[in-house]
C-alpha positions in Angstrom: 8.3 2.7 -14.6 10.3 -0.6 -14.9 11.9 0.1 -11.5 8.5 0.6 -9.9 7.2 -2.5 -11.7 10.2 -4.5 -10.5 9.8 -3.4 -6.9 6.1 -4.1 -6.9 6.5 -7.5 -8.4 9.1 -8.4 -5.8 6.8 -7.0 -3.1 3.9 -9.1 -4.3 6.0 -12.2 -4.0 6.5 -11.8 -0.3 4.1 -13.8 1.9 2.3 -11.9 4.6 0.3 -13.4 7.5 -3.3 -12.5 7.1 -5.0 -10.3 9.8 -8.1 -8.2 10.0 -8.0 -4.7 8.5 -8.2 -1.5 10.7 -10.9 1.0 9.8 -10.3 4.8 9.4 -12.0 7.3 11.7 -14.8 9.3 10.3 -12.9 12.7 10.6 -9.4 12.4 9.2 -6.8 14.2 7.1 -6.1 11.8 4.2 -3.3 12.0 1.7 -3.1 9.3 -1.0 -1.6 8.5 -4.3 -1.6 5.6 -6.8 0.7 4.1 -9.5 -0.3 1.9 -12.3 2.1 -0.1 -14.5 1.6 -2.6 -17.3 4.2 -4.8 -19.0 4.1 -7.5 -21.6 5.9 -10.8 -20.8 8.4 -11.3 -23.6 10.2 -14.3 -22.2 9.5 -17.0 -19.6 12.3 -19.2 -18.2 10.5 -21.9 -16.3 13.7 -23.4 -14.8 15.0 -20.2 -13.3 11.5 -18.6 -12.8 12.8 -15.5 -14.7 10.4 -13.3 -16.5 11.5 -10.7 -19.1 9.0 -7.8 -19.0 8.7 -5.0 -21.6 6.9 -1.9 -20.6 4.8 0.4 -22.9 8.0 2.5 -23.7 9.9 -0.7 -24.9 12.2 -0.9 -21.8 12.9 -4.5 -20.7 13.5 -5.8 -17.2 14.2 -9.3 -15.9 12.6 -10.3 -12.7 12.6 -13.6 -10.7 9.3 -14.9 -9.4 9.7 -16.5 -6.0 8.1 -19.8 -5.1 5.4 -17.7 -3.4 4.0 -16.8 -6.9 1.3 -19.4 -7.2 0.5 -20.8 -10.7 3.8 -19.7 -12.2 3.4 -22.4 -14.9 0.3 -20.6 -16.2 2.4 -17.6 -17.3 3.0 -17.5 -21.1 5.0 -15.3 -23.5 2.6 -12.5 -24.6 0.7 -12.3 -21.3 0.3 -8.9 -19.8 1.3 -8.1 -16.2 -0.7 -5.3 -14.6 0.2 -3.7 -11.3 -1.7 -1.2 -9.2 -0.1 0.3 -6.1 -2.0 2.6 -3.7 -0.9 4.2 -0.5 -2.7 6.5 1.9 -1.9 8.2 5.2 -4.6 9.5 7.5 -4.4 11.4 10.7 -7.6 11.0 12.7 -8.4 13.9 15.0 -10.0 11.9 17.7 -8.7 11.6 21.2 -7.5 8.1 22.0 -7.6 7.0 25.6 -6.1 3.6 25.0 -2.5 3.8 23.7 -2.7 0.1 22.8 -4.8 1.1 19.8 -1.6 1.1 17.8 -0.9 -1.9 15.6 -0.5 -3.4 12.2 -2.6 -5.7 10.0 -2.0 -7.4 6.7 -4.4 -9.1 4.4 -3.3 -11.1 1.3 -5.3 -12.9 -1.3 -3.7 -15.0 -4.0 -5.2 -16.4 -7.2 -6.9 -19.8 -6.8 -4.9 -22.9 -7.9 -5.0 -23.3 -11.7 -5.7 -19.7 -12.5 -3.4 -17.1 -13.9 -1.1 -15.7 -11.2 -2.4 -12.7 -9.3 -2.7 -11.3 -5.8 -4.0 -8.4 -3.8 -2.3 -7.3 -0.6 -3.0 -4.6 1.9 -0.9 -3.5 4.9 -2.1 -1.1 7.5 -0.2 0.5 10.4 -1.8 2.6 13.2 0.1 4.7 15.6 -0.8 6.8 18.6 0.7 10.3 18.6 1.0 12.9 21.4 -0.2 16.5 20.9 2.8 18.8 21.6 1.5 22.2 20.4 -1.7 23.7 19.2 -1.8 27.0 17.2 -5.5 27.6 17.1 -5.3 30.9 15.2 -3.4 29.3 12.3 -4.9 25.8 12.8 -1.5 24.1 13.2 -1.1 20.9 15.2 2.3 19.6 16.2 2.4 15.9 17.3 5.1 13.4 18.3 5.0 9.8 17.2 5.9 6.7 19.2 9.5 6.8 17.8 10.1 10.4 18.7 9.4 11.9 15.2 7.7 15.3 15.3 5.4 16.7 12.6 3.3 19.8 12.2 0.2 19.7 10.1 -2.4 22.3 9.0 -5.8 21.2 10.1 -8.8 22.1 7.8 -11.5 24.3 9.3 -14.2 21.7 8.8 -12.4 19.3 11.2 -14.2 20.4 14.4 -12.4 17.9 16.6 -9.3 20.1 16.4 -11.1 22.7 18.6 -11.3 20.4 21.6 -7.7 19.1 21.5 -5.3 19.9 24.3 -1.6 19.6 24.8 -0.8 16.1 25.9 -3.9 14.5 24.2 -3.3 11.2 22.3 -4.6 11.0 18.7 -4.4 8.2 16.1 -2.7 8.1 12.7 -3.0 5.4 10.1 -0.9 4.5 7.0 -2.1 1.9 4.4 -0.5 0.4 1.3 -2.2 -1.9 -1.2 -0.9 -3.6 -4.3 -2.9 -5.6 -6.9 -1.0 -7.7 -9.5 -2.6 -9.7 -12.2 -1.4 -11.7 -15.3 -3.8 -11.6 -18.2 -3.8 -13.3 -21.6 -4.6 -10.6 -24.2 -7.6 -11.2 -26.4 -6.7 -12.6 -29.8 -6.8 -10.0 -32.6 -9.4 -10.8 -35.4 
């Protein structure tokens, strides 16, 4: 977990340019997962911006908070760092006539000045893939992405758009990642 926490903390420190989000099609194959991590801050070095984090199993990791981490001075020993990371991939089974539908967008929101550090970031990529083969009997669809990668997927029976696809059609696929990081001061024990 400390490796995940370390990577996510570094990722959160990267500044992204804000852009509008891309919406998913109504009929899509979606695969998603999530990771949650929590660590207590056991040491804060304000000069080097190093934080020593201890996870729930007692493992410690030292991370450096970049200058992009707003409100670093609000972080105190004993605060709790919480990280949620979500990712999802969706292949929409809709024909796309415009191959310029591909693109990327990023949206980042940081904690307001004076508050405990925190941020939420979401990055979405959309590609257009070409249908290479259709196995209607077994509901298998083989597509090629813009960089030449080929993948075959099983299409669920309730996705009726599959029935109208033809070899050479263009369809869209979307991948999204989101991370939320917050630093909280634990409630005092009575």
